[in-house]
Each structure stands twice: as structure tokens, then as C-alpha cells.
C-alpha positions in Angstrom: -117.7 15.2 -43.4 -115.8 17.5 -41.0 -115.3 14.6 -38.6 -113.7 12.6 -41.5 -111.3 15.5 -42.3 -110.4 16.0 -38.7 -109.5 12.3 -38.3 -107.4 12.4 -41.5 -105.4 15.4 -40.2 -104.8 13.7 -36.9 -103.6 10.5 -38.7 -101.3 12.6 -40.9 -99.8 14.3 -37.9 -99.2 11.0 -36.2 -97.5 9.7 -39.3 -95.2 12.8 -39.5 -94.3 12.4 -35.8 -93.5 8.7 -36.3 -91.3 9.5 -39.3 -89.5 12.2 -37.3 -88.9 9.9 -34.4 -87.6 7.2 -36.7 -85.2 9.7 -38.4 -83.9 10.9 -35.1 -83.5 7.3 -33.9 -81.5 6.3 -37.0 -79.5 9.5 -37.4 -75.7 8.9 -37.2 -74.1 10.2 -34.0 -71.7 13.1 -34.5 -68.1 12.2 -33.5 -66.7 14.3 -30.7 -62.9 14.8 -30.4 -61.5 13.3 -27.2 -59.8 15.8 -24.9 -56.1 14.7 -24.3 -55.5 13.3 -20.8 -52.5 14.6 -18.9 -50.1 11.9 -17.8 -49.1 12.2 -14.1 -45.3 12.4 -13.6 -42.8 13.4 -10.9 -39.9 15.7 -11.8 -36.6 16.9 -10.5 -34.3 19.9 -11.4 -30.8 19.5 -12.7 -28.3 20.5 -10.0 -24.7 21.6 -10.5 -22.1 20.9 -7.9 -18.6 19.3 -7.4 -19.0 15.5 -7.3 -16.2 13.2 -6.0 -15.9 9.8 -7.7 -15.3 6.7 -5.6 -14.4 3.1 -6.2 -15.4 0.5 -3.5 -14.4 -2.9 -2.5 -14.3 -5.4 0.4 -11.2 -5.4 2.6 -9.8 -7.0 5.7 -8.2 -5.2 8.6 -4.7 -6.4 9.3 -2.1 -5.4 11.9 1.2 -3.9 10.7 3.0 -6.0 13.4 1.7 -9.0 15.2 4.1 -11.2 17.2 3.6 -14.5 19.0 5.7 -14.2 22.2 7.6 -17.5 22.7 10.3 -18.7 25.1 13.8 -18.9 23.6 15.2 -21.1 26.3 13.8 -24.0 28.3 12.8 -23.1 31.9 10.1 -22.4 34.4 7.9 -19.4 33.8 8.4 -17.5 37.1 6.3 -14.3 36.6 4.0 -12.7 34.0 4.1 -8.9 34.4 1.3 -7.9 32.0 -2.4 -8.5 31.9 -4.5 -9.7 29.0 -5.6 -6.7 26.8 -3.0 -4.4 28.2 -1.3 -1.9 25.9 2.5 -2.3 26.0 5.4 -0.5 24.3 8.5 -1.8 22.6 11.0 -3.0 25.2 8.5 -3.4 28.1 9.2 -6.4 30.3 6.4 -9.0 29.8 7.6 -12.1 31.7 10.5 -13.8 33.4 12.0 -17.3 33.3 14.0 -19.0 36.1 17.6 -17.9 35.5 19.6 -19.6 38.3 21.2 -22.3 36.2 22.3 -19.8 33.6 23.8 -17.5 36.2 25.8 -20.4 37.6 27.1 -21.2 34.1 28.0 -17.5 33.7 29.9 -17.5 36.9 31.8 -20.6 35.9 32.7 -19.1 32.5 34.0 -15.9 34.2 36.1 -18.0 36.6 37.7 -19.9 33.7 38.4 -16.7 31.9 40.2 -15.4 35.0 42.3 -18.5 35.2 43.2 -18.4 31.5 44.1 -14.7 31.8 46.4 -15.4 34.8 48.2 -18.2 32.9 48.5 -16.0 29.9 50.1 -13.2 32.0 52.8 -15.6 33.3 53.4 -17.0 29.8 53.8 -13.6 28.3 56.4 -12.6 31.0 58.4 -15.8 30.3 58.2 -15.1 26.6 59.8 -11.7 27.1 62.6 -13.2 29.2 63.2 -16.0 26.6 63.4 -13.4 23.9 66.2 -11.5 25.7 68.1 -14.7 26.5 67.8 -15.9 22.9 69.9 -13.0 21.7 73.0 -14.3 23.6 72.0 -18.0 23.1 71.0 -18.2 26.7 68.0 -20.2 25.7 67.5 -22.3 22.6 65.4 -21.3 19.7 63.2 -24.3 20.3 62.4 -23.2 23.8 61.5 -19.7 22.7 59.2 -21.0 20.0 57.5 -23.4 22.4 56.9 -20.5 24.8 55.4 -18.4 21.9 53.1 -21.3 21.1 52.0 -21.5 24.7 51.2 -17.8 24.8 49.1 -18.2 21.6 47.3 -21.2 23.1 46.4 -19.3 26.3 45.2 -16.4 24.2 42.8 -18.7 22.3 41.7 -20.3 25.6 40.9 -16.8 27.0 39.0 -16.0 23.9 37.0 -19.2 24.2 36.2 -18.4 27.8 35.0 -14.9 26.8 32.8 -16.4 24.1 31.3 -18.7 26.8 30.6 -15.6 28.9 28.9 -13.9 26.0 26.9 -17.0 25.3 25.8 -17.2 28.9 24.8 -13.5 28.8 22.7 -14.1 25.8 21.0 -17.0 27.4 20.5 -14.9 30.5 18.8 -12.2 28.5 16.3 -14.8 27.2 15.1 -15.2 30.8 13.5 -11.8 30.6 11.0 -11.6 27.8 10.5 -8.0 26.4 7.9 -6.8 24.0 9.2 -6.6 20.4 6.5 -4.2 19.3 4.1 -1.6 20.6 0.7 -3.1 20.7 -2.0 -4.9 22.7 -1.5 -8.1 24.6 -3.8 -11.0 23.6 -5.2 -13.9 25.6 -2.6 -15.7 27.7 -2.2 -19.4 27.0 0.4 -20.3 29.8 0.2 -19.6 33.5 3.1 -18.9 35.9 4.9 -22.0 37.2 4.6 -23.9 33.9 7.8 -25.3 32.3 8.4 -23.7 28.9 10.3 -25.2 26.0 11.7 -23.6 22.9 9.8 -26.1 20.8 6.4 -24.9 22.1 4.6 -23.4 19.1 1.7 -22.0 21.0 3.6 -19.3 22.7 2.7 -17.3 25.8 0.4 -14.8 24.1 0.5 -12.4 21.1 1.3 -8.7 21.0 -0.6 -7.0 18.1 -0.1 -3.4 16.9 -3.4 -1.6 16.8 -2.4 2.0 16.0 -1.6 2.6 13.2 -3.3 -0.3 11.4 -3.9 -1.4 7.8 -6.7 -2.6 5.5 -5.9 -5.0 2.6 -8.5 -5.1 -0.2 -8.8 -6.2 -3.8 -10.1 -4.3 -6.8 -10.7 -5.3 -10.5 -7.6 -5.3 -12.6 -9.0 -2.5 -14.7 -8.4 -0.2 -11.7 -4.6 -0.7 -11.9 -3.8 2.5 -13.9 -6.0 4.5 -11.5 -4.4 3.1 -8.4 -0.9 3.7 -9.8 -1.8 7.3 -10.4 -3.3 7.7 -6.9 -0.3 6.1 -5.1 2.1 8.4 -7.0 0.0 11.5 -6.0 1.9 13.4 -3.3 -1.4 14.3 -1.7 -2.1 10.6 -1.0 -5.5 9.1 -2.1 -8.0 9.2 0.7 -9.5 5.8 1.7 -12.5 5.4 4.0 -13.4 2.2 5.9 -17.0 1.4 6.7 -18.8 -1.5 8.5 -22.3 -2.5 7.6 -22.1 -0.8 4.2 -22.7 -2.2 0.7 -20.0 -2.1 -2.0 -21.1 1.4 -2.8 -20.4 2.5 0.7 -23.4 4.7 0.9 -24.6 3.4 4.2 -22.9 2.0 7.3 -20.7 3.3 10.1 -17.5 5.1 9.2 -14.6 3.5 11.1 -11.7 5.5 9.9 -10.0 7.5 7.2 -6.6 6.6 5.8 -4.4 6.8 2.7 -3.3 4.3 0.0 0.2 3.0 0.7 0.8 -0.1 -1.4 -0.2 -1.9 -4.6 0.7 -5.6 -4.8 3.4 -6.7 -7.3 1.1 -9.0 -9.3 -2.5 -9.5 -10.5 -4.3 -12.6 -9.4 -4.7 -14.8 -12.5 -7.6 -16.7 -10.8 -9.8 -13.7 -9.8 -8.5 -11.0 -12.1 -8.0 -8.6 -9.2 -5.2 -6.5 -7.8 -4.5 -6.3 -4.1 -3.8 -3.0 -2.4 -3.2 -1.8 1.1 -4.2 1.4 3.0 -2.9 2.6 6.3 -5.1 4.2 9.0 -4.6 6.1 12.2 -6.5 4.1 14.8 -6.3 6.0 18.1 -10.0 5.2 18.7 -9.4 1.5 18.1 -12.5 1.1 15.9 -10.6 -0.9 13.3 -9.7 -4.4 14.7 -7.5 -7.0 13.1 -9.5 -9.5 11.1 -12.6 -7.2 10.7 -14.2 -7.2 7.3 -14.9 -3.7 6.1 -16.1 -1.8 3.0 -13.5 0.6 1.6 -14.1 3.6 -0.5 -11.3 5.4 -2.5 -11.8 8.8 -4.0 -10.5 8.5 -7.6 -11.5 11.9 -9.0 -13.4 15.1 -8.5 -15.8 16.4 -11.1 -16.2 20.2 -10.7 -19.5 21.9 -11.6 -21.0 18.6 -12.7 -24.6 18.3 -13.8 -26.2 15.8 -11.4 -29.6 13.9 -11.6 -31.0 10.9 -9.8 -30.4 7.5 -11.6 -34.2 7.2 -12.5 -34.0 10.3 -14.8 -31.8 8.9 -17.5 -33.5 6.5 -20.0 -31.7 4.1 -22.3 -32.6 4.3 -26.0 -31.5 2.1 -28.9 -28.2 3.8 -29.4 -28.0 6.6 -26.8 -29.2 7.9 -23.5 -32.0 10.5 -23.2 -34.2 12.3 -20.7 -37.7 13.8 -20.8 -37.5 17.6 -20.2 -40.7 19.4 -19.2 -41.5 22.4 -21.3 -44.7 24.0 -20.1 -47.3 21.2 -19.7 -45.6 19.0 -22.3 -42.4 17.0 -22.5 -39.6 16.7 -25.0 -36.8 14.2 -25.4 -33.2 15.4 -25.0 -30.2 13.2 -25.8 -27.6 13.2 -23.0 -24.1 11.8 -22.5 -23.6 9.6 -19.4 -20.4 10.9 -17.8 -20.5 8.9 -14.5 -23.1 6.5 -13.2 -23.4 5.9 -9.4 -25.8 4.3 -7.1 -27.4 7.5 -5.9 -26.7 10.0 -8.7 -25.6 10.3 -12.3 -23.4 12.9 -14.0 -24.7 13.8 -17.4 -24.0 16.3 -20.2 -26.5 17.8 -22.7 -28.9 19.6 -20.3 -28.6 22.9 -18.4 -28.6 23.6 -14.7 -32.2 24.1 -13.5 -33.8 22.1 -16.3 -36.9 20.2 -15.1 -36.7 16.5 -16.0 -39.1 13.7 -15.5 -37.9 11.3 -12.8 -41.0 8.9 -12.6 -43.7 8.0 -15.0 -41.6 7.8 -18.2 -43.2 4.6 -19.4 -46.3 6.3 -20.8 -44.5 9.3 -22.3 -43.6 10.2 -25.8 -42.4 13.5 -27.3 -45.2 16.1 -27.0 -47.2 14.3 -24.3 -49.1 16.5 -21.9 -48.1 15.9 -18.3 -49.3 16.7 -14.9 -46.6 17.3 -12.3 -47.4 15.4 -9.1 -46.3 16.8 -5.7 -45.6 14.8 -2.6 -48.7 14.2 -0.6 -48.9 16.2 2.7 -47.9 14.2 5.8 -50.7 12.4 7.5 -51.3 13.9 11.0 -52.8 11.3 13.3 -55.2 12.8 15.9 -54.9 11.8 19.4 -57.5 9.4 20.6 -59.7 10.8 23.4 -58.8 9.6 26.9 
């Protein structure tokens, strides 16, 4: 009997254990609140400084004076007195042409002038004598008039002879070729001993002014009012010329600094651009005629401007905004875009020193928890054992 009760108790205990196991197995799990995950971002601080504004364009270096040296008379080139690439000044003797024939013509014209002057002198003496005799009818009026006409004729002949002398002197001056400008001599195309003609279009060489020099460039027509204000500024707008730079002029080698000197008198209807010119001092000869350069013109200066990198400002549906870090969370702040550049933007609506998100905005919304990332430490490579 005791054995039967004992077995009954064991069976009841097993049933209770099985029921408890089943209840725990089917018990609904309690919902645990997920811990918010911090979004990694990078940040920058708003800086305040004076920021110059620039406009950029592509320009071509041009010489202020470039002259093709040609012969003005026919003749043999007897001597070239300069070397290729030599710097010359205005009036320097560059080359000479055979002048023997012209000198002979000059001597002949001078001899004819002397002959005419001698004849004129005799005719004027006779004219005075005839004038005295005509008072007492010692000579006819007709004879006196003929003598007066002879004097006038000889005067005209003498003037013609003098004109021939002047012409020969001009021709003689053409046998010595002088530099019309200060500049650099180009590659020579004719050697000594060649016969030159006035009709030769190639010329002997070119003389091109290098210092000062100019850069011609084109800007959109919307820049015309700005350019007009700059060229009327007595301080002269500063223009910088670069090579190897993009249109923003942020990279590349600076070749020179000049000032705006000219705006073209019309806008191109085909391209909608206005041409302008700037002049540069070029003592170092870094600017060379024909060289393509990038020009930057300072159009304004924003004092105490609030500056951020371009990645900070986000574009909303109807306005710009930024994410500002407040503790470990972010908030959106509407801003006004004052100036947009390639490396920095000028904005309004924030304060100097505000910490703004510069990377990682795609996962953010107002009130998001953020984790500010720092730049990883530089990797130091250990030297391999020898």
C-alpha cells in the first residue's frame, strides 16, 4: 500500500514538472527596448576670417608689341648684327643692306642741286639788273618778265633736286634696319648674302616685347558690371596668372601678378562672353606669348566671414541647412549661402566656433545620437631587420 502511494506521488511530481516545463516553453518573451546606436560622423568648427572672392577664366598671353622686321628696299643683306633670342632696345641696329647704288644716286642728286643753284644765282643777278633798266626803258617789259619766269623755273628745279636728295636719304636710311620696339629677337629666316625684296612677306625675324606683357581672357557676360567696377577702381583689380591650374585656380604654378587694364567694346553674341585684358610686369620672363594660363581676379573681400568646407552645407527642399552637434546629439540649423567656392563656403546663420557635421549626414536626422570620429593615428612602418 505504501509502495502504491509512493509511486502515485512520484507520478504527480513528474506531471507537475512537465507542466512547468511546458509553461516556461510557451511563455511569451518579454520585449526589451533596443539601446540607440550612435552614428559615426566627422565634424569641423566654424571659423571666422577675411575671405577674398575670385573669378577665374582661361586666358592667352599676348605681347604688347610684336613686329616682323622686313626690308623696305630691294638689296643684298650685308650684315646681321644681332643673335637669335637676343634682347634689343628701340633704335638698336639689327642689320644692314648694300647701300652703294643709293649713295651714288644721292651724290648725283646733290650735284644736280648744285648746278641748279648756280644757274639760279646768275638768273637772280640778271633779274635785278633788268629791273633797274626797266625803269628807264633800258630793257623791254617782255624781257624782264621772261627773266622773272626763268628765276621761278630754276627755283622749282632746285626744289625738285632737293626733293630727290631727301628721297635718296630716306632710301639710304632703309639700308640700316633698326629695332622698332624693345623686345626679344626671334628665329632668323634669312642669312647674310641673300637678296631681299620689299615684297617678301616672311621678313628677317620678329622682335617681340616680353616685359611688360599682357594676358587676354574671356568671362561670362554676367561679369560685365563687376569688371566695370574693378577697372574704374583707382587701386586696380589684382589679376593672377597660373599654369597647370583648373578654372578655380586653386592649384598650379603662379607665373605673375598684374592688373586689369581693358574691357572689350562688345560682348560676343556666339559665346555670351566678354573679353578683357590684364597687364603684367614680366622681368622673370615666366609669361611667354601664346601661353595658355588660368587667370584669377579678386572681385571682393568679405571681412569676418563665417567659413566652412563645402561638405558641411546640405540642400533641403527650399533652403540650405547644416547639422550642428549639441552634446552627443545633432540639430538642424537653417543657413544662408553667401558665397560658394571650390574649397570653402561662406554662410550665415551659425556662430563662430560651432561644431558642424562635415561627413556622415546621410544617416542623420534631428535628435540623432552621434559619435565624433577622429583621424586615425599615422601608421609607423618598422624597419625590416638587416
